[in-house]
Phi, psi and omega in degrees: 000146182286162186292323179297315179298321176296318178297310176309305185303311183295314182293316180302321178287327177292316179299317174307314179301312174299313178301310179295324178288318184286322188261334184258319173073024176239146180286345178289343180292352180288349178293324175302330181294325180283354177298299179295326188284350172298339183282342179279177174294166186296319178298312185286333174299314187289314180291318179301315182297317179287313182295322179288310180299320180294310191281329175289326176282330177288325188282348177289331177304330174294333188271312179284153177297135184298333177294319180293320180295315181289329171302304184297319174298326179291319184292307179298326177295324176285329182294315187260354171081030172234175182299141179293330176299322182289330180295316185293327177280324183286334183298314172304316182296317183293314185295317178296320180296321182293317182293326173302306187294323179288323170309310182291324180296318179287334171301314180291329174297312188294315182294325176299323182285340183276000000 
């Protein structure tokens, strides 16, 4: 694949990640990140999927007010019974893992159809 196509795929996946996280607010939206990344090689699909999912969800903590993030983390932490600080750390890891798995899934779907 040409270099410009790779850049377009990565940029579209980054934009898709931010759009889905800002407007939908559910972790399963990480599946959408893997759709364009499935066109890359297996290694770059996996690495790109995890990094884009992890860093985009981690960078959203810079956008939202820290008081709101801590309140949400406290509520979720009470619901599932863990420390609110762990909730703040686990969300980017879970989001990155979901996007990694979906990128690999779409990679194999694209290769299966060829």
